N, C-alpha and C positions, 0 to 999 in steps of 0.2 A: 301491542301487535294490531289490534283491531282498528287503530288510528293510522296504520302505516299507508292505505290507499289515499287518505286525506293529506298526509305529508308529501307523498309522491305526486299528488295532483298540485300542490302548492309549488313543488319544485319544477313541474312542467308549465307552470302558469306563464314564465319567462324562460324558456329553455335555453336561449343563448347567453343570458346573464349566468344562469346556473352552470352551463358548459364552461364558460370562461373562468368561473370561480374554481370548479373542480380541476381544470388545467393549471390554474395558476398554483393551487395548493399542491397538485402533482409535482410540478417543476420545483417546488419548494423542498418536498420530500426526496425527490430524485437527487437534488443538490446535496441535501443533508446526508443521505445514505452513501452517496458516492464519495463525498469528501471525508466521511467517518471511516469507510472502508480503507482509504489510503492511509489515514491516521493508524487504524489497526494493523495494516500491512507493514508500516514502518516499525512499529512496536514488536510485531512477530518476527520480523527479521533479525531482531536484537536477541531473540531467545536463544539462537544457536550459539552465541558467542560463549566461550569457555573461559572461566576464570583462571585457568591455568595456562593460557595462550597470551603471550604479549605481542604487540607488533612495534617494530622499531622503523622510524622513516627519518628523512632529512628534517631538522627542526624548523627549516623555512617552509618547505613544501614538498609534496610527493613528486613534484615536477623535477626536482634536483635529485640526481642519483647518489648512491654512496658506493664505496670500494667493496668488492666482494671479500677483501681481506678482514672486513669487520666480522664475518661470520664466526672464524676461529676464536677471535679474541671474546666474543660474547659466549661462545661454548665453553670458554675456559673458567668462567665464573661459577662460584659455588651454588648449588641449587638449580642450575640449567640442566635440563634433560636432553632437549634437542633444539637445533635451529635449522631453519630452512630458508632459502632464498624464495621471494614471492614477487615476480615482477608482472605488472598489468601490461599485457600484450596489445589490447585494443584491436583484436583481429576482426576484419571483415571478411564474411563468406561471400564469394563470388564478386568482391570488391563493391558490395552494396551495403550501405548503412542500414538499409531496411532489414537486412539479414544479420545484424549483429548479435552477439551473445558473449558473455563475460569469459575472458580467457587469460590464464596465468602461466608464466614459466617458473617451474619450481624445482627443488631438490626432490625427486620422486620418493625415494625411500622415506625420508625424514618427514616429508610433508604428509604422506598419507598415514604414517604412524601417528601423527599429531591430530588426524582427522577421523576419528573412528565413525562418525556419522555418514561418511560416504562408504555405503555397503559394497563390497567389491569382492569377488570370489578370488581364490588363490591362483586360478589359471590367468585370469585377467592381470592379476599383479606381476605374475612372472613374465608375461608377454610384454607388459608395459616397461619392465626393468631391462629387457633384453634389447628393445629396439630404440635407437635414439629418436627416431621419427614417430614413435608411438605416443599416443595421447589417451585420456580418459575423459569421457563426457557424461553429463548428467542425462537422466532418463527423459526428462522433459525436452532437453534439446535434441536428443536422438529421435524422440517421436515427432518433434517439429519438422525435422528435415527427412525423416524415414530412414535414418542411419541403422546400420547394426554392426556387430563386431566383425573387423576384417575390412571394413569400407574405408576408401581413401578419400580425402578432400584437401582443399588448398585454402589458405588464409592469407590476406594481405593486412599488414598493420597500418593504422593510420597515424602511428606515432613515427616522426621522422628518422629517429635513429635506428628503428627496427625495420626500415624498408630496404629491400633490395631489388635487384633486376628482376627476379622472378618471385612469385608467391612462394610460401612455405608450404612444403608438403607434409601431411599428416595421415597417419594409419590409426584407426580406432582400436585399441588393445582391449578396452572394457567399458562398459556403461554401468555407472554407478547408480544405486538405488538409494532412497532416503526412507528413514523411519520417522514420521512426525510424531509418534506417541513417545518414543524414548528420546528422540532428538528433535523437538519442535523448532521450526524456523529454519531448517536446512534447506539451502538453494540447491534446487534440482536442475539448474540450467548452466552451470559453469563447465568449463573445459580446462584441464591442466596438461602439461607437457614438460619436456625435460629443458631445465635452464641451459644446460651445456649445448643442446641444439640451437637454442637463440643466440647464445654467446659466439659459437663457431660460425654460425651462417652469416652474421652481421660483422664479423671480423673487428669487433670493437674492443676497446679496453674494457675489461670486465667490471661492470656497473650494476647496482642493484637499486630497484625502487624501494623495497622493504624487507625486512627480515621478520619472520615468525618464529617466536621462541616458546618453547613449552618448558614449563617449570615444575619442579617437584611438588612444591606446596603453594597453593594459591594465595594462603595467608602471607606469603612473602612477595606477592606482585608488586606492591609499592616499593619495597627495599631494593629488589633486583631491578626495577625499571630505574630507579635512580643510579644504581651502580653501572647499568649500561650506558646511560647518559654521560656520566662521569668518565667513563673510559675515552669519549671522544669529545669532550667539552672544549679542548684546545685545538682540535684539528681543523682541516678546511671544510670537513663535512660533519658538523656537530649533529647530534641526533635527538629525536624525540620519542620516548618509549611509554607506551600506555597498554592497557589491557584492551583485549579484542573489542569487548562491548564498547569501551569509550572511543576507540579508534572508529568503529561503524557509527556511533552516535555523532562523531565530529563531522561525518558527511551530511547528516540531517541538519546539523546546525549551521552549515553554510547558507541555508536558506532562512536563517532565524528560527524562531519557535514556531515549527511547522504546524504542530497540533493546535497552538493557540490561534495561528492565522487562519487555518481551515475552519475551526469551530466558530470564529468570530464571523467569519462569512456566513455560515450557516445560521447563526444566531439572528444576523442582520437581515438575512432573507425571510427567515421565520417570523420576525416581528413585521416586516413589510406585508407579508401574506396575511398576518393576523388582522392588520388593519383593513386590508382589502376586503377580507371575508366579513369583518364586522360592518363595513360600509355596505357591502351587499346584503346582509341580513337586514340592516336599518331600512334600506331602500325597499326591500320586500315587505316589510312589516308595516311601513307608511302607505303603500299601495293597497294593503289589504285592511285598513282600519275598519272599513264597513263590514268586511267579511267577519273580523273577529268580534265586532259588536253585535252581529247577528248570533254568532256562536254563543256569546254570552247570554244573549236574550233567549235562547233555545235552551239554556240550562247548563251549558258547559261552565264549570268552576273555574275560578282565576287559575288555580293550580294546574287544572287540566289544559288551559291555553297556554299557560307557562311551558308546560311539558311538551306540547305539540311544536312550539316554536323552537325549543332547544332540540327536539328530535330531528327537526329539519336542518338545523345547523350542524349537528353531529353527523348526520348521514352525508353531508357535504364533505366533512373530514374524512369519513370512512372510504368514500368514494375516491377523493383526491388521494388519500394514503396508499389505497390498493393500486391505483395507477402509477403513483410515484415509485412504489416498490417494484413493480414490474418493469418500469423503465429503468431504474437503477440497475436491477439484475441483469437485464439484457445488455445494457451499455458496458457493464463491467466485463461482460464476456466478450464484447466485441473490441474493447480498447486495445488488447494485446495485438490485435490483426490490422490496426490502423497505422498509415505510414508515420514514421517520425515519433509520434507520441507512444506507439506501440514498443518502440525500443526501450524507452524508460519504464514503462509499465512493467515489461517482462522482468525487470530486475527485481519486482517484488514476488517473493514465493508465495504460493498458495493464495493468490489474490482472487477474492470472490466475496460476495455479500453474505455475511454471517447471519445466522437465525437472531441472535441478540441485537445486532444493528438493525435488521429489518423490523423486529419487534418494536424496539425503541422509536423507530421511524414512524411506524404505523400509530403507536400510541401517541405519538407527538402530534400527527394528523388529527387524530380523534379529539384530543385535548384542545387543539387549536380551533377546531369547529365548535366545541362545546363553549370555549370561552368567548369565541366571536359572537355567539348567539346569547350569552348572558345579558347584556344591556338590552337589546330589542325584546327579549323575552320578559325582563323585569318590567320595562316600560307596558308592554301588553297586559301583565299581570296586574298593574297599578291603574291601568286606564279604565275610566267609568263608561258605561254603556252610552250614556247621554253625549259625552265627548266624542266617542267612536263614531255615533250615528248623526252628529250634528249637521254634517254636510250632505246627507243623503237627499 
């Protein structure tokens, strides 16, 4: 610590270069922590998937609907406990995409029985079942709009077949809470309402986007999935059935290997900043060859000179890592409130910079600074006094 003033004086020697290096490293750690947070959020979202729940959709795409009559045929299979319709509604609050949140038309009683992670009191359940216009929303969505039980609001769907002359009217019968300890990954932003209301309001042929099936034995998931698909393999609307976890993971896979892509970007940026920092340190040491020669002349050992140079580069890493983590933390908090991108970000439950990610990012910055200073420090360690003072 007694050499810290000397290290700080070296950094202030060319403060503009020092500042630009710290900013570059901060941007690197900021990108790393932000990208890794989204990877963690994606994995966290899969934790709430239950092995006893299967999802059946059209085998071509979710865009194509299936007849509602499939529900009873699926329910007749041995090992099936419950079946519910689950239609993505695509509702816009105040007809504004910036105010979007996930909304689903479901079979109320069957659906809630399959999802015990949605914590709801008996009064709210009873009110929901009694009123066809009733809905249930997550605590996060209720807090976002300042809603409470009994409030009414309107939604307009951006899906053509669910649009009508006037918006859908809804009344909040209950606000569900989540227990992230017992049920990690539970989404606290969704809204559910009665499928019958959607069907009757649009006056369309009864069609379903997907069916959610609860089975008695999770070990039979593969067998029952195959039996469901065999029921409809020769129909006009053949199906694809998979576990809830596989169904959710399929959305992530639409963008390719997201984790590999994001981490590859992070590694590329980190390597680039490593080269920039190493070059900065090399320039700083070349400019101070005379100063290092004088230090050695005054009795500073080669090891001590090496330690001073490494301390300087490591301090750059500490400063860059600290600034980068602060930037990442603040940006992740701001993202949900930004136009357009906020709609996608709010789909990730519990999005935030975790302590392990922040610690790993800070450790990466420190290691980056240390490694960047190794070669300049080693050259200073090996340099002779005569060569250092030759041009004085």
